[in-house]
PARO-610076 format. One record per residue: residue in three letters; residue number from 1; x, y, z of N, C-alpha, C, CB in turn. Coordinates in steps of 0.1 Angstrom, whole numbers, plus 5000, padded with zeros to 4 digits. Glycine has a CB too. Layout:
<rs>
res,n,n.u,n.v,n.w,ca.u,ca.v,ca.w,c.u,c.v,c.w,cb.u,cb.v,cb.w
ala,NUM,X,Y,Z,X,Y,Z,X,Y,Z,X,Y,Z
...
</rs>
This chain:
<rs>
res,n,n.u,n.v,n.w,ca.u,ca.v,ca.w,c.u,c.v,c.w,cb.u,cb.v,cb.w
met,1,6220,5412,0546,6220,5421,0557,6206,5424,0562,6228,5434,0554
thr,2,6202,5423,0574,6189,5427,0579,6189,5441,0583,6184,5418,0591
leu,3,6180,5450,0577,6180,5463,0582,6171,5465,0593,6175,5472,0571
pro,4,6173,5474,0603,6165,5476,0614,6152,5482,0609,6172,5485,0625
pro,5,6141,5480,0616,6128,5486,0613,6129,5501,0614,6117,5479,0622
ala,6,6120,5507,0606,6120,5522,0606,6112,5527,0618,6115,5528,0592
val,7,6114,5539,0622,6107,5545,0633,6092,5546,0627,6113,5559,0637
arg,8,6083,5543,0636,6069,5543,0631,6060,5550,0642,6063,5529,0627
val,9,6052,5560,0637,6044,5567,0646,6030,5562,0643,6045,5583,0644
thr,10,6023,5559,0653,6008,5554,0653,6000,5565,0659,6006,5540,0661
leu,11,5990,5570,0652,5980,5580,0656,5966,5575,0656,5982,5592,0648
leu,12,5963,5565,0648,5950,5559,0648,5947,5550,0659,5948,5553,0635
asp,13,5936,5552,0666,5933,5544,0677,5942,5546,0689,5933,5531,0674
gly,14,5949,5558,0689,5958,5560,0700,5973,5563,0696,5958,5550,0709
phe,15,5980,5571,0705,5993,5573,0702,6003,5562,0705,5997,5586,0708
ala,16,6012,5559,0696,6024,5550,0699,6035,5553,0691,6019,5535,0697
leu,17,6047,5549,0695,6059,5552,0688,6068,5539,0689,6067,5564,0695
arg,18,6071,5534,0677,6080,5523,0676,6093,5528,0671,6075,5512,0667
leu,19,6104,5525,0678,6117,5530,0676,6125,5522,0665,6125,5530,0690
gly,20,6135,5528,0661,6143,5521,0650,6149,5508,0653,6152,5530,0646
asp,21,6151,5506,0666,6157,5493,0671,6146,5483,0673,6164,5495,0684
gly,22,6134,5485,0669,6123,5476,0671,6115,5476,0684,6128,5463,0669
thr,23,6121,5484,0694,6114,5486,0706,6102,5495,0705,6123,5491,0716
arg,24,6093,5495,0714,6081,5504,0714,6081,5513,0726,6068,5495,0713
ala,25,6081,5525,0723,6080,5535,0734,6066,5537,0738,6086,5549,0731
ala,26,6061,5532,0750,6048,5532,0754,6044,5547,0757,6046,5524,0766
pro,27,6032,5551,0754,6028,5565,0756,6030,5569,0770,6014,5567,0753
cys,28,6030,5561,0781,6032,5565,0794,6047,5568,0797,6027,5554,0804
glu,29,6056,5564,0787,6070,5567,0789,6074,5580,0783,6078,5556,0783
leu,30,6064,5586,0775,6067,5599,0769,6059,5610,0775,6065,5599,0754
pro,31,6064,5621,0778,6056,5632,0783,6046,5636,0774,6065,5643,0787
arg,32,6034,5641,0778,6024,5645,0769,6029,5656,0759,6012,5650,0776
ala,33,6038,5665,0764,6042,5675,0754,6050,5668,0743,6051,5686,0761
val,34,6057,5658,0745,6065,5651,0734,6056,5644,0725,6075,5641,0738
gln,35,6045,5637,0731,6035,5631,0722,6028,5641,0713,6024,5624,0730
arg,36,6024,5653,0719,6018,5663,0711,6027,5668,0700,6014,5674,0719
leu,37,6040,5669,0703,6049,5673,0693,6050,5664,0681,6062,5675,0699
val,38,6052,5652,0684,6053,5641,0674,6040,5641,0665,6056,5627,0681
ala,39,6029,5641,0672,6016,5641,0665,6015,5653,0656,6004,5641,0675
arg,40,6019,5665,0661,6017,5677,0653,6026,5676,0640,6020,5689,0662
leu,41,6039,5672,0642,6048,5670,0631,6043,5659,0621,6063,5666,0636
ser,42,6037,5649,0626,6032,5639,0617,6020,5643,0609,6028,5626,0625
leu,43,6013,5653,0614,6001,5658,0606,6003,5671,0599,5988,5660,0615
ser,44,6013,5678,0603,6014,5692,0598,6020,5692,0584,6023,5700,0607
arg,45,6015,5701,0575,6022,5704,0562,6028,5718,0563,6012,5703,0550
cys,46,6028,5724,0576,6035,5736,0577,6046,5734,0588,6025,5747,0581
pro,47,6058,5733,0583,6070,5730,0592,6075,5742,0600,6081,5725,0585
asp,48,6069,5754,0599,6075,5766,0605,6075,5764,0620,6067,5778,0601
arg,49,6086,5766,0626,6089,5763,0640,6079,5773,0649,6105,5766,0644
thr,50,6077,5785,0645,6069,5794,0653,6055,5790,0652,6071,5809,0648
val,51,6050,5786,0640,6036,5782,0639,6034,5769,0648,6033,5779,0624
ile,52,6043,5760,0647,6042,5747,0656,6041,5750,0670,6053,5737,0653
ala,53,6050,5759,0675,6050,5763,0689,6037,5770,0693,6062,5773,0692
gly,54,6032,5778,0684,6019,5785,0687,6007,5775,0688,6017,5796,0677
gln,55,6008,5765,0679,5996,5756,0679,5996,5746,0691,5996,5747,0666
leu,56,6008,5742,0696,6010,5734,0707,6009,5741,0721,6022,5727,0706
trp,57,6013,5753,0721,6012,5761,0734,6005,5775,0731,6026,5763,0741
pro,58,5992,5775,0728,5985,5787,0723,5982,5797,0734,5973,5783,0716
asp,59,5982,5793,0747,5978,5801,0758,5990,5807,0766,5969,5794,0766
val,60,6002,5807,0760,6013,5813,0767,6020,5822,0758,6023,5803,0773
pro,61,6028,5831,0763,6036,5840,0755,6045,5833,0745,6044,5850,0763
glu,62,6048,5840,0734,6056,5833,0724,6069,5828,0729,6058,5842,0712
asp,63,6076,5835,0737,6089,5831,0742,6088,5818,0751,6096,5843,0749
his,64,6077,5817,0758,6075,5805,0766,6071,5794,0757,6064,5808,0777
ala,65,6063,5796,0747,6060,5785,0738,6073,5779,0731,6049,5791,0727
his,66,6082,5789,0727,6094,5784,0721,6102,5776,0731,6101,5794,0715
gly,67,6103,5781,0744,6110,5773,0754,6104,5760,0756,6110,5781,0766
ser,68,6091,5758,0757,6084,5745,0758,6088,5736,0746,6068,5747,0760
leu,69,6088,5742,0734,6092,5734,0722,6106,5729,0723,6090,5743,0708
arg,70,6115,5737,0727,6129,5733,0728,6130,5722,0738,6139,5745,0733
ser,71,6123,5723,0749,6123,5712,0759,6117,5699,0754,6116,5716,0771
ala,72,6106,5700,0747,6100,5688,0741,6110,5682,0731,6086,5691,0734
leu,73,6116,5689,0722,6126,5684,0713,6138,5677,0719,6131,5695,0704
trp,74,6142,5683,0730,6154,5676,0738,6150,5663,0744,6160,5686,0749
arg,75,6137,5663,0749,6132,5650,0755,6131,5640,0744,6118,5652,0762
leu,76,6126,5644,0732,6124,5635,0721,6137,5629,0716,6116,5641,0710
arg,77,6147,5638,0715,6160,5633,0710,6166,5623,0720,6169,5645,0709
arg,78,6163,5623,0732,6169,5613,0741,6162,5600,0739,6167,5617,0757
val,79,6149,5599,0735,6142,5587,0732,6145,5582,0718,6128,5588,0735
ala,80,6144,5592,0708,6145,5588,0694,6154,5598,0687,6131,5588,0687
pro,81,6168,5597,0689,6177,5606,0683,6176,5606,0668,6192,5603,0686
gly,82,6176,5618,0662,6175,5618,0647,6161,5617,0641,6183,5607,0642
met,83,6151,5616,0649,6137,5615,0644,6132,5628,0639,6127,5610,0655
val,84,6137,5640,0644,6132,5652,0639,6144,5660,0633,6125,5660,0650
glu,85,6142,5665,0620,6151,5673,0614,6148,5688,0616,6152,5670,0599
val,86,6159,5695,0620,6158,5709,0623,6166,5717,0612,6163,5713,0637
ser,87,6159,5726,0605,6166,5734,0595,6162,5748,0596,6163,5729,0582
gly,88,6170,5757,0601,6166,5771,0602,6154,5772,0612,6162,5776,0588
gly,89,6144,5777,0606,6132,5779,0614,6122,5768,0610,6126,5792,0611
ser,90,6125,5756,0605,6116,5746,0602,6119,5733,0610,6116,5744,0587
leu,91,6108,5726,0612,6109,5713,0619,6102,5703,0611,6104,5713,0633
ser,92,6107,5691,0609,6099,5680,0602,6105,5667,0606,6101,5682,0586
leu,93,6096,5657,0605,6101,5643,0607,6112,5639,0598,6090,5633,0606
ala,94,6121,5631,0602,6132,5627,0593,6127,5618,0582,6143,5620,0601
thr,95,6133,5618,0571,6130,5609,0560,6131,5595,0565,6139,5612,0548
gly,96,6121,5588,0562,6121,5573,0566,6112,5570,0578,6134,5570,0569
val,97,6108,5581,0585,6098,5579,0596,6084,5576,0590,6098,5592,0605
arg,98,6079,5565,0594,6066,5561,0589,6055,5566,0598,6066,5546,0588
val,99,6044,5570,0593,6032,5575,0600,6020,5568,0595,6031,5590,0598
asp,100,6012,5562,0603,6000,5555,0599,5990,5564,0592,5993,5548,0611
val,101,5989,5577,0596,5980,5586,0589,5984,5588,0575,5979,5600,0597
arg,102,5996,5589,0573,6002,5592,0559,5999,5579,0550,6018,5596,0559
glu,103,6000,5567,0557,5997,5555,0549,5983,5555,0545,6000,5543,0558
leu,104,5974,5559,0555,5960,5560,0552,5957,5570,0541,5953,5565,0565
glu,105,5964,5581,0540,5962,5591,0529,5967,5585,0517,5969,5604,0533
ala,106,5978,5578,0516,5983,5572,0504,5974,5562,0499,5996,5566,0507
trp,107,5967,5554,0508,5957,5544,0503,5946,5551,0497,5952,5535,0515
ala,108,5940,5561,0504,5928,5568,0498,5932,5575,0484,5923,5580,0508
ser,109,5943,5580,0484,5947,5586,0471,5948,5576,0459,5962,5593,0472
arg,110,5952,5564,0462,5952,5553,0452,5937,5550,0448,5959,5540,0458
val,111,5929,5549,0458,5915,5545,0456,5908,5555,0447,5908,5542,0468
leu,112,5911,5568,0450,5904,5579,0444,5910,5583,0431,5903,5590,0454
asp,113,5921,5578,0428,5928,5580,0415,5920,5574,0403,5943,5574,0416
arg,114,5915,5582,0394,5906,5577,0384,5915,5568,0374,5899,5589,0376
gln,115,5928,5568,0375,5936,5559,0366,5939,5546,0373,5949,5566,0363
val,116,5935,5544,0385,5936,5531,0392,5923,5525,0393,5942,5533,0406
his,117,5923,5512,0390,5910,5504,0390,5910,5493,0399,5907,5500,0375
gly,118,5899,5486,0399,5896,5476,0410,5906,5466,0412,5883,5469,0408
asp,119,5913,5461,0402,5923,5451,0403,5935,5456,0411,5927,5447,0390
asp,120,5937,5469,0413,5949,5475,0420,5946,5480,0433,5955,5485,0411
val,121,5934,5479,0437,5930,5485,0451,5923,5474,0460,5920,5499,0449
ala,122,5923,5477,0472,5917,5467,0482,5913,5475,0494,5926,5455,0486
met,123,5907,5469,0504,5903,5475,0517,5916,5478,0524,5894,5466,0526
pro,124,5916,5489,0532,5928,5492,0539,5931,5482,0551,5926,5507,0545
pro,125,5943,5480,0555,5945,5471,0566,5939,5476,0578,5960,5469,0569
glu,126,5937,5466,0587,5929,5469,0600,5936,5481,0608,5929,5456,0610
glu,127,5949,5482,0607,5955,5492,0615,5953,5507,0610,5969,5489,0617
leu,128,5947,5508,0598,5943,5520,0592,5929,5524,0594,5947,5520,0578
arg,129,5921,5517,0602,5907,5519,0602,5903,5526,0615,5899,5506,0601
gly,130,5912,5530,0623,5908,5535,0636,5906,5551,0636,5919,5532,0646
gln,131,5902,5556,0647,5899,5570,0648,5912,5577,0652,5888,5574,0658
leu,132,5914,5589,0647,5926,5596,0650,5926,5602,0665,5928,5608,0640
leu,133,5936,5597,0672,5939,5601,0686,5926,5603,0694,5947,5613,0686
pro,134,5919,5592,0696,5906,5594,0704,5910,5599,0719,5899,5579,0705
gly,135,5901,5608,0723,5903,5614,0735,5911,5627,0736,5909,5605,0744
trp,136,5918,5630,0725,5925,5643,0724,5915,5653,0719,5938,5641,0714
ser,137,5916,5665,0725,5905,5675,0722,5912,5689,0716,5897,5679,0735
glu,138,5924,5688,0714,5931,5701,0708,5923,5704,0695,5947,5698,0705
asp,139,5922,5717,0692,5915,5720,0679,5921,5714,0667,5915,5736,0677
trp,140,5935,5714,0666,5941,5709,0654,5938,5694,0652,5956,5712,0653
val,141,5937,5687,0663,5934,5673,0663,5920,5671,0659,5935,5668,0677
val,142,5911,5678,0664,5896,5676,0661,5894,5679,0646,5886,5687,0670
leu,143,5901,5689,0640,5899,5692,0626,5906,5681,0618,5906,5706,0623
glu,144,5917,5676,0621,5923,5665,0613,5915,5652,0614,5937,5663,0618
arg,145,5909,5650,0627,5901,5638,0628,5889,5638,0618,5896,5637,0643
glu,146,5883,5649,0618,5871,5650,0609,5875,5649,0594,5862,5664,0612
arg,147,5887,5656,0591,5892,5655,0576,5894,5641,0573,5905,5663,0574
leu,148,5901,5634,0581,5905,5619,0578,5893,5611,0577,5914,5614,0590
arg,149,5883,5614,0586,5870,5605,0586,5863,5607,0573,5860,5609,0599
gln,150,5863,5620,0568,5856,5622,0555,5864,5616,0544,5854,5638,0553
leu,151,5877,5617,0544,5885,5611,0534,5883,5597,0533,5899,5614,0535
arg,152,5883,5590,0544,5882,5575,0545,5868,5571,0540,5884,5571,0560
met,153,5857,5578,0544,5844,5574,0539,5843,5576,0524,5833,5583,0546
his,154,5848,5588,0518,5848,5590,0503,5855,5578,0496,5854,5603,0499
ala,155,5866,5575,0502,5874,5564,0496,5868,5550,0497,5889,5564,0502
leu,156,5861,5547,0508,5855,5535,0509,5842,5534,0499,5851,5533,0522
glu,157,5835,5545,0498,5824,5544,0488,5830,5542,0474,5816,5557,0489
ala,158,5840,5550,0471,5846,5549,0457,5852,5534,0455,5857,5560,0455
leu,159,5857,5529,0466,5863,5515,0466,5852,5505,0462,5870,5511,0480
ala,160,5840,5506,0469,5829,5497,0467,5825,5497,0453,5818,5501,0476
asp,161,5824,5509,0446,5820,5509,0432,5831,5503,0423,5817,5523,0428
glu,162,5844,5506,0426,5854,5500,0419,5854,5485,0419,5868,5506,0424
leu,163,5852,5480,0430,5853,5465,0433,5841,5459,0426,5853,5462,0448
val,164,5829,5466,0425,5818,5460,0418,5821,5459,0403,5807,5467,0420
ala,165,5828,5469,0398,5832,5469,0384,5840,5457,0380,5839,5482,0381
thr,166,5847,5451,0389,5856,5440,0386,5850,5427,0391,5871,5442,0392
gly,167,5838,5427,0396,5831,5416,0401,5835,5410,0415,5832,5405,0391
arg,168,5842,5419,0422,5846,5414,0436,5835,5418,0446,5861,5421,0440
phe,169,5824,5412,0445,5812,5416,0452,5814,5415,0468,5800,5408,0448
gly,170,5820,5405,0472,5823,5403,0487,5830,5414,0493,5830,5391,0490
glu,171,5842,5418,0486,5850,5429,0491,5842,5442,0489,5864,5430,0483
ala,172,5834,5443,0479,5827,5455,0476,5817,5458,0488,5820,5454,0463
val,173,5809,5448,0492,5800,5450,0502,5807,5453,0516,5792,5438,0504
glu,174,5819,5447,0518,5827,5449,0530,5831,5465,0530,5841,5440,0529
ala,175,5835,5470,0518,5839,5484,0518,5827,5493,0520,5846,5488,0505
ala,176,5815,5490,0514,5803,5498,0516,5798,5498,0530,5792,5494,0506
tyr,177,5799,5486,0537,5794,5486,0551,5804,5493,0560,5791,5471,0555
ala,178,5817,5492,0557,5827,5500,0564,5825,5515,0564,5841,5496,0558
ala,179,5820,5520,0552,5817,5534,0551,5804,5537,0559,5814,5537,0535
val,180,5795,5528,0560,5783,5529,0568,5787,5529,0582,5772,5518,0565
his,181,5796,5521,0586,5801,5521,0600,5808,5534,0605,5811,5509,0601
glu,182,5814,5541,0595,5820,5554,0598,5809,5564,0602,5829,5559,0586
glu,183,5798,5563,0594,5787,5573,0597,5774,5567,0593,5790,5587,0588
pro,184,5767,5561,0603,5755,5553,0600,5743,5561,0593,5749,5548,0613
leu,185,5744,5575,0594,5734,5583,0588,5738,5588,0575,5730,5593,0597
arg,186,5748,5584,0569,5754,5589,0557,5747,5581,0545,5770,5587,0556
glu,187,5738,5589,0538,5731,5582,0527,5739,5577,0516,5720,5590,0522
ser,188,5750,5584,0512,5758,5579,0501,5764,5566,0504,5768,5589,0498
ala,189,5767,5563,0517,5773,5550,0521,5762,5539,0519,5777,5551,0536
his,190,5750,5542,0524,5740,5532,0522,5736,5531,0507,5728,5536,0531
arg,191,5737,5541,0499,5735,5539,0485,5745,5529,0479,5737,5552,0478
ala,192,5758,5530,0484,5769,5522,0480,5765,5507,0484,5782,5526,0486
val,193,5759,5505,0494,5755,5492,0499,5744,5486,0489,5750,5493,0514
val,194,5734,5494,0486,5723,5490,0477,5728,5488,0464,5713,5499,0477
arg,195,5738,5496,0459,5743,5493,0445,5751,5480,0444,5753,5505,0442
val,196,5758,5476,0454,5765,5464,0454,5755,5453,0454,5773,5463,0466
his,197,5744,5453,0462,5735,5442,0462,5728,5441,0448,5725,5443,0473
leu,198,5725,5452,0442,5718,5452,0429,5727,5448,0418,5714,5465,0426
ala,199,5740,5452,0419,5749,5447,0409,5751,5432,0409,5762,5453,0409
glu,200,5750,5426,0421,5751,5412,0423,5738,5405,0419,5755,5409,0437
gly,201,5727,5412,0417,5715,5406,0414,5706,5403,0426,5717,5395,0407
asn,202,5709,5408,0437,5702,5405,0450,5693,5415,0454,5712,5403,0462
leu,203,5681,5416,0447,5671,5426,0449,5666,5426,0464,5659,5424,0439
ala,204,5664,5413,0469,5659,5413,0482,5668,5419,0492,5656,5400,0486
glu,205,5681,5416,0491,5691,5422,0500,5691,5437,0498,5705,5416,0497
ala,206,5691,5442,0486,5690,5456,0483,5678,5463,0490,5690,5459,0468
arg,207,5667,5457,0489,5655,5462,0496,5656,5461,0511,5643,5455,0491
arg,208,5662,5452,0516,5664,5450,0530,5673,5462,0535,5670,5436,0534
ala,209,5684,5464,0527,5693,5474,0532,5686,5488,0531,5706,5475,0523
tyr,210,5678,5490,0521,5671,5503,0519,5661,5505,0531,5663,5502,0506
glu,211,5654,5495,0534,5644,5496,0544,5650,5498,0558,5635,5483,0545
ser,212,5662,5492,0560,5668,5494,0573,5673,5508,0574,5679,5484,0574
phe,213,5678,5514,0564,5683,5528,0564,5671,5537,0565,5691,5531,0552
arg,214,5660,5534,0558,5648,5542,0559,5642,5543,0574,5637,5536,0550
ala,215,5643,5532,0581,5638,5531,0594,5647,5539,0603,5637,5517,0599
val,216,5660,5538,0602,5670,5545,0610,5668,5560,0608,5685,5541,0606
leu,217,5666,5564,0595,5664,5579,0593,5651,5584,0599,5664,5582,0578
ala,218,5640,5576,0598,5628,5580,0604,5629,5581,0619,5616,5570,0600
asp,219,5635,5571,0625,5635,5571,0639,5645,5582,0645,5639,5557,0644
thr,220,5656,5585,0638,5666,5594,0643,5664,5608,0639,5679,5590,0637
leu,221,5660,5611,0626,5659,5624,0621,5645,5628,0617,5669,5626,0611
gly,222,5636,5618,0616,5622,5621,0612,5621,5625,0597,5616,5631,0621
val,223,5630,5620,0589,5630,5623,0574,5631,5609,0567,5643,5632,0570
ala,224,5629,5611,0554,5629,5599,0545,5642,5599,0536,5615,5598,0536
pro,225,5646,5588,0530,5657,5588,0521,5654,5598,0509,5660,5573,0516
thr,226,5664,5603,0502,5662,5612,0492,5657,5605,0479,5675,5619,0489
pro,227,5651,5612,0470,5646,5605,0457,5657,5597,0450,5640,5616,0448
ser,228,5670,5602,0451,5679,5595,0443,5682,5581,0448,5692,5603,0443
met,229,5680,5579,0462,5682,5566,0467,5669,5557,0464,5684,5566,0483
thr,230,5658,5563,0466,5646,5556,0463,5645,5551,0448,5633,5564,0466
ala,231,5651,5560,0440,5651,5557,0425,5659,5544,0422,5656,5569,0417
leu,232,5669,5541,0430,5677,5530,0428,5669,5517,0429,5688,5529,0438
leu,233,5660,5516,0438,5652,5504,0440,5640,5504,0429,5648,5503,0454
ala,234,5635,5516,0427,5623,5517,0417,5628,5512,0404,5617,5532,0416
gln,235,5640,5516,0400,5646,5512,0386,5647,5497,0386,5659,5518,0383
ala,236,5653,5492,0398,5655,5478,0399,5643,5470,0398,5661,5474,0411
arg,237,5632,5475,0404,5619,5468,0404,5614,5468,0390,5608,5474,0413
arg,238,5615,5479,0384,5610,5479,0369,5617,5470,0360,5611,5494,0363
arg,239,5630,5469,0362,5638,5460,0354,5633,5445,0357,5653,5463,0357
ala,240,5632,5442,0370,5628,5429,0374,5614,5426,0368,5629,5428,0389
ala,241,5604,5435,0369,5591,5433,0363,5591,5430,0348,5583,5445,0366
asp,242,5601,5436,0341,5603,5434,0327,5611,5421,0323,5610,5446,0320
gly,243,5615,5414,0334,5623,5402,0332,5637,5405,0329,5617,5394,0321
arg,244,5643,5417,0332,5656,5420,0330,5663,5419,0344,5658,5433,0323
pro,245,5677,5418,0343,5685,5417,0356,5683,5431,0364,5700,5415,0354
ala,246,5681,5429,0377,5679,5440,0386,5692,5448,0389,5673,5436,0398
arg,247,5699,5453,0379,5712,5459,0382,5711,5473,0386,5721,5458,0369
ala,248,5721,5477,0393,5722,5492,0396,5726,5500,0385,5731,5495,0408
pro,249,5723,5513,0385,5728,5522,0375,5743,5523,0375,5722,5537,0376
gly,250,5749,5528,0364,5763,5528,0365,5769,5535,0376,5768,5533,0353
val,251,5780,5529,0381,5786,5535,0393,5796,5546,0389,5794,5523,0401
his,252,5798,5554,0399,5808,5565,0396,5815,5569,0409,5801,5578,0390
arg,253,5826,5576,0408,5833,5581,0419,5829,5594,0423,5848,5580,0417
ser,254,5825,5596,0436,5820,5609,0440,5833,5618,0442,5812,5608,0454
pro,255,5830,5631,0439,5841,5640,0441,5844,5642,0455,5839,5653,0435
val,256,5858,5644,0459,5861,5645,0473,5866,5660,0475,5872,5635,0478
pro,257,5859,5666,0485,5864,5680,0488,5879,5681,0489,5858,5685,0500
glu,258,5886,5692,0484,5900,5693,0484,5905,5693,0499,5903,5705,0477
gly,259,5898,5699,0508,5902,5698,0522,5903,5685,0528,5894,5706,0529
ala,260,5895,5675,0524,5896,5662,0529,5907,5655,0523,5884,5656,0526
arg,261,5912,5658,0512,5924,5651,0506,5937,5656,0513,5924,5655,0490
arg,262,5938,5668,0517,5950,5674,0521,5948,5681,0534,5955,5683,0511
gly,263,5955,5678,0544,5955,5685,0556,5962,5698,0556,5959,5677,0567
gly,264,5960,5707,0568,5967,5719,0568,5978,5719,0577,5959,5729,0573
</rs>
């Protein structure tokens, strides 16, 4: 027996809703209020109906906000019946509804788990690499967007180090440069790139990556890399001068702020 596909909410690189029958509800087919409701339920860890109404309609009286919420729920039921579970004063997505942001969080959790090692982790799929709801300016979206960006950067840096430990250097450098792409001025991401090159024995590539970052910092902020980054190359040069492999110091997983792991 072939099971129908689950309802799937896409929030990365824009809003989309795929229904349980396999069809796709285009954003233009859903009122903005319905899109905002689905996005809030997909991101929220607080299912309180009053809180959700206040977040979605903060500039109107409470009774009007609740009326707007009821209207959005009614419209959503017409498009995707059963997608939202209502229990007393709580709202939540039904069990089985898939959300790309939650898949991103699950991937990052695996990567950052100290009990999981390089053989069991890999780069996230392409559909999990986008920005959260680009163009949306609501406060709760802006906060979640930055939280997810930080979580993904920390996970990519940790992934690069884990992949180095298992000798998967090609994937490691891809992860490190993906972290750089998230934030070109983030030194820890550039350090991950340098560590990968050094671990592979490519001192010239490591130096090229360092000099490129140094030039960007100087041109953009007028500052130099920190001593900890400079020390990576200095130690490698000393090892090379002594005839030893120009390896990077032992890699480690950077701690991730609790707020980046878990949304509000």
